[in-house]
PLY file of the C-alpha trace (Angstrom):
ply
format ascii 1.0
element vertex 299
property float x
property float y
property float z
element edge 298
property int vertex1
property int vertex2
end_header
133.64 128.75 149.36
136.90 126.73 148.92
138.18 125.88 145.54
139.44 122.47 144.80
142.11 123.60 142.27
145.45 123.14 143.87
147.56 123.97 140.77
149.70 126.27 142.64
150.04 123.93 145.37
150.56 121.12 143.14
153.39 123.20 141.34
155.03 124.12 144.61
154.92 120.42 145.42
156.34 118.92 142.41
159.41 121.12 142.91
160.10 121.13 146.58
159.39 117.34 147.42
161.84 116.33 145.14
164.13 119.19 146.54
163.53 118.02 149.94
164.10 114.12 149.49
167.40 115.06 147.44
168.54 116.99 150.64
167.61 114.37 153.04
169.35 111.78 151.17
172.44 113.77 151.31
172.08 115.00 154.90
171.74 111.80 156.70
174.60 109.68 156.77
174.40 106.42 154.78
177.26 105.10 156.53
178.37 106.10 159.98
180.15 104.65 163.22
176.87 102.86 163.70
175.52 101.57 160.38
172.08 100.16 162.00
171.55 103.63 163.27
171.83 105.31 160.17
169.70 102.74 158.45
166.70 103.69 160.80
167.15 107.24 160.81
167.05 106.70 156.77
164.00 104.12 157.11
162.30 106.88 159.35
162.84 110.04 157.44
162.79 108.83 153.95
159.75 106.58 153.83
157.54 109.36 152.17
154.48 111.06 153.99
152.47 114.37 152.85
155.72 116.66 153.43
153.33 119.39 154.96
155.72 121.03 157.00
158.63 121.24 154.83
156.24 122.40 151.94
155.20 125.44 154.50
158.57 126.22 154.95
159.24 126.68 150.89
156.04 128.49 150.53
156.91 131.06 153.24
160.25 131.52 151.87
158.87 131.96 148.27
156.36 134.40 149.85
159.36 136.49 151.28
161.06 136.67 147.92
163.65 133.68 148.73
164.75 131.25 146.07
163.93 127.66 147.02
167.50 126.60 147.61
167.36 128.95 150.42
164.92 126.99 152.16
166.58 123.45 151.53
168.19 123.31 154.98
165.19 124.43 157.36
162.86 122.36 155.29
164.88 119.43 155.83
165.47 120.26 159.81
161.55 120.63 160.21
161.28 117.14 158.59
163.58 115.37 160.71
162.13 116.99 163.84
158.41 115.59 162.36
160.15 112.07 162.19
161.65 111.76 165.25
158.44 112.85 166.87
156.53 109.94 164.82
159.19 107.53 165.96
158.80 108.10 169.53
154.89 108.39 169.08
154.76 105.15 167.65
156.82 103.28 170.57
155.24 100.86 172.97
155.53 103.49 175.80
153.30 105.91 173.96
150.82 105.07 171.20
152.28 101.65 170.25
151.51 101.63 166.86
152.92 99.11 164.26
152.02 100.82 161.19
152.98 104.58 159.91
152.82 105.53 156.38
151.80 102.32 155.19
154.80 100.31 156.64
155.90 99.01 159.47
156.85 101.57 162.49
160.59 101.91 163.22
160.55 99.94 166.17
158.67 97.26 164.28
161.44 97.22 161.02
164.21 97.34 163.27
163.86 96.91 167.61
162.29 99.44 170.21
166.00 100.71 171.37
167.20 101.40 167.76
164.15 103.20 167.26
164.31 105.24 170.44
168.06 106.29 168.93
167.13 106.86 165.52
164.58 109.56 167.10
167.01 110.88 169.17
169.48 111.39 166.23
166.95 112.59 163.88
166.43 115.10 166.67
170.19 116.33 167.35
170.92 116.16 163.21
168.10 118.69 162.67
169.99 121.08 164.75
173.34 120.52 163.29
172.09 121.18 160.22
170.80 124.53 161.32
173.82 125.29 162.82
176.47 124.54 159.97
174.89 123.79 156.55
173.60 126.35 153.84
175.05 129.85 153.55
173.13 132.12 156.40
174.24 134.59 158.78
175.00 133.88 162.28
172.07 135.79 163.43
169.78 133.71 161.07
171.28 130.40 162.07
170.37 131.76 166.07
167.00 132.42 165.05
166.07 129.25 163.00
167.45 127.54 165.93
165.79 129.17 168.66
162.46 129.11 167.25
162.76 125.39 166.21
164.07 124.33 169.54
161.05 126.47 171.22
158.31 125.13 169.20
159.69 121.34 169.62
160.51 121.52 173.28
158.93 122.06 176.83
156.84 124.70 175.60
155.95 123.11 172.37
155.49 119.87 170.87
156.78 117.68 173.76
154.79 119.45 176.47
151.72 118.75 174.06
152.76 114.94 173.67
152.84 114.95 177.75
149.30 116.53 177.95
147.92 114.07 175.38
149.23 110.97 177.47
147.95 112.56 180.64
144.58 113.34 179.41
144.01 109.78 178.16
140.87 108.38 179.98
140.00 111.86 180.76
136.67 114.08 179.15
138.61 117.54 178.20
136.70 120.54 177.37
136.93 122.08 173.80
139.37 124.58 175.02
141.63 122.38 176.45
141.63 120.25 173.79
142.64 123.08 171.39
145.32 124.19 173.71
146.82 120.98 174.07
146.93 120.61 169.81
148.27 124.16 169.73
151.16 122.64 171.41
151.54 119.21 170.16
150.77 119.77 166.48
150.31 123.34 165.91
153.63 124.81 167.07
155.72 122.65 164.55
153.35 123.59 161.65
153.82 127.65 162.68
157.47 127.41 163.17
157.61 125.73 159.58
156.16 128.74 158.39
158.66 131.17 160.50
161.92 129.02 159.44
160.84 129.58 155.85
160.60 133.86 156.67
163.99 133.43 158.15
165.78 131.96 155.52
164.81 134.79 153.29
167.06 136.85 155.53
164.64 139.96 155.31
163.26 142.47 157.86
159.54 142.79 157.40
157.90 141.92 160.82
154.50 142.20 159.44
155.33 139.24 157.25
156.36 137.19 159.91
153.28 138.15 162.34
151.08 137.18 159.74
152.80 133.99 158.83
152.75 133.09 162.60
148.69 133.87 162.40
148.05 131.81 159.29
150.06 128.83 161.17
148.18 129.13 164.20
145.16 128.63 162.27
145.77 125.83 159.76
147.64 124.02 162.83
144.23 123.87 164.57
142.57 122.81 161.16
144.99 120.13 160.52
144.41 118.44 163.90
140.41 118.62 163.47
140.97 116.99 160.20
142.88 114.03 161.76
140.48 113.80 164.45
137.78 113.37 161.50
139.97 111.11 159.43
140.62 108.88 162.38
136.86 108.11 162.68
135.78 108.26 158.97
138.65 106.24 157.02
140.23 103.22 157.52
143.50 101.76 158.06
144.55 101.03 154.38
143.33 104.42 153.52
145.43 106.46 156.55
148.51 104.18 156.14
148.34 103.82 159.91
146.11 102.39 162.30
142.29 104.01 162.22
140.53 104.34 165.53
143.70 104.66 167.63
142.18 107.87 169.39
139.12 105.78 170.73
141.33 102.76 171.52
143.45 105.26 173.99
140.44 106.61 174.93
141.41 110.45 174.04
138.92 113.11 173.81
138.93 114.35 170.11
136.94 117.23 168.38
134.24 114.96 166.88
133.76 113.29 170.27
133.41 116.66 171.69
131.70 118.53 168.97
130.32 115.70 166.79
131.53 115.15 163.27
129.50 118.19 161.23
130.39 120.83 163.84
133.95 119.68 163.62
134.22 119.86 159.94
132.76 123.33 159.73
135.29 124.23 162.55
137.99 122.93 160.26
136.67 124.88 157.29
136.27 128.30 159.49
140.08 128.18 160.44
140.91 127.47 156.99
138.81 130.37 155.59
140.36 132.50 158.58
144.25 131.29 157.56
143.39 132.49 153.76
142.00 135.76 154.54
145.51 136.53 156.85
147.49 136.25 153.56
144.97 138.09 150.97
146.88 141.28 151.13
149.99 139.51 149.53
148.06 138.52 146.17
149.31 135.70 144.08
152.39 135.11 145.95
150.27 133.63 148.49
148.42 131.08 146.73
150.40 128.35 147.26
149.98 128.83 151.03
146.45 129.56 150.68
145.70 126.21 148.58
147.69 124.22 151.37
145.31 125.60 153.85
142.66 124.29 151.54
143.98 120.98 151.03
144.60 120.54 154.78
140.91 120.12 155.70
140.01 118.52 152.00
142.68 115.62 152.41
141.61 112.09 153.05
144.60 110.81 154.70
0 1
1 2
2 3
3 4
4 5
5 6
6 7
7 8
8 9
9 10
10 11
11 12
12 13
13 14
14 15
15 16
16 17
17 18
18 19
19 20
20 21
21 22
22 23
23 24
24 25
25 26
26 27
27 28
28 29
29 30
30 31
31 32
32 33
33 34
34 35
35 36
36 37
37 38
38 39
39 40
40 41
41 42
42 43
43 44
44 45
45 46
46 47
47 48
48 49
49 50
50 51
51 52
52 53
53 54
54 55
55 56
56 57
57 58
58 59
59 60
60 61
61 62
62 63
63 64
64 65
65 66
66 67
67 68
68 69
69 70
70 71
71 72
72 73
73 74
74 75
75 76
76 77
77 78
78 79
79 80
80 81
81 82
82 83
83 84
84 85
85 86
86 87
87 88
88 89
89 90
90 91
91 92
92 93
93 94
94 95
95 96
96 97
97 98
98 99
99 100
100 101
101 102
102 103
103 104
104 105
105 106
106 107
107 108
108 109
109 110
110 111
111 112
112 113
113 114
114 115
115 116
116 117
117 118
118 119
119 120
120 121
121 122
122 123
123 124
124 125
125 126
126 127
127 128
128 129
129 130
130 131
131 132
132 133
133 134
134 135
135 136
136 137
137 138
138 139
139 140
140 141
141 142
142 143
143 144
144 145
145 146
146 147
147 148
148 149
149 150
150 151
151 152
152 153
153 154
154 155
155 156
156 157
157 158
158 159
159 160
160 161
161 162
162 163
163 164
164 165
165 166
166 167
167 168
168 169
169 170
170 171
171 172
172 173
173 174
174 175
175 176
176 177
177 178
178 179
179 180
180 181
181 182
182 183
183 184
184 185
185 186
186 187
187 188
188 189
189 190
190 191
191 192
192 193
193 194
194 195
195 196
196 197
197 198
198 199
199 200
200 201
201 202
202 203
203 204
204 205
205 206
206 207
207 208
208 209
209 210
210 211
211 212
212 213
213 214
214 215
215 216
216 217
217 218
218 219
219 220
220 221
221 222
222 223
223 224
224 225
225 226
226 227
227 228
228 229
229 230
230 231
231 232
232 233
233 234
234 235
235 236
236 237
237 238
238 239
239 240
240 241
241 242
242 243
243 244
244 245
245 246
246 247
247 248
248 249
249 250
250 251
251 252
252 253
253 254
254 255
255 256
256 257
257 258
258 259
259 260
260 261
261 262
262 263
263 264
264 265
265 266
266 267
267 268
268 269
269 270
270 271
271 272
272 273
273 274
274 275
275 276
276 277
277 278
278 279
279 280
280 281
281 282
282 283
283 284
284 285
285 286
286 287
287 288
288 289
289 290
290 291
291 292
292 293
293 294
294 295
295 296
296 297
297 298
């Protein structure tokens, strides 16, 4: 039975979202050779959101014994990758959405060309941060860059996005849908935890394996809950267009399994994830509560 008490998660969120927002404000240029580009980058990255991926970085770093400041740079980097992916996802050539986080999408607020460049530059800025900011060993920087690039590239998020577009109008199997979302959504969630581990600069491969297993479980649970919300919540509640999966004729977990079975699958994945970290005691509580929040959220 899942608890609705998120006190440990709320404490982590209160501290770390403020840290993240400060870091992003400092690390994203307010002025550059192209001020409109800088403005669009900041619009896309500083516009709020649940900040789940950075919270996973901070939570994993904390579990590994690191101070929060050791996780600031990878937390910012993964949020920039996430922001870039949303900017590009919303473009007319992809999902063609005009609302994100309750405000106009980047290409609506600016223009399509500016949004493309903003997404591109958020992407490159993420790796620049990992390469040059903070106090890390060279091997730590290489590990973080290697894992984040793999998770977001041709064997990760971008591949999942390609599969998602190719699958429009087709009836997918549940196995195919899970495999696609492992790439599109899950890889970036799992790598967030891995980045937190690397930021701690410890040698505990068993913990890295457990964080990876935890991330794979909650990544799929996150997508299932997203699919559920797309058909049960309205646009105002979501802060983005509801019913977009049906509009684009996509297979979803509710369309293949039904709502009740989808909810049960998400709950089972949440329980599985919490069990993976059960041996770490109270140190794992924020991450375990984050797993619960992922399937309890309503936006």
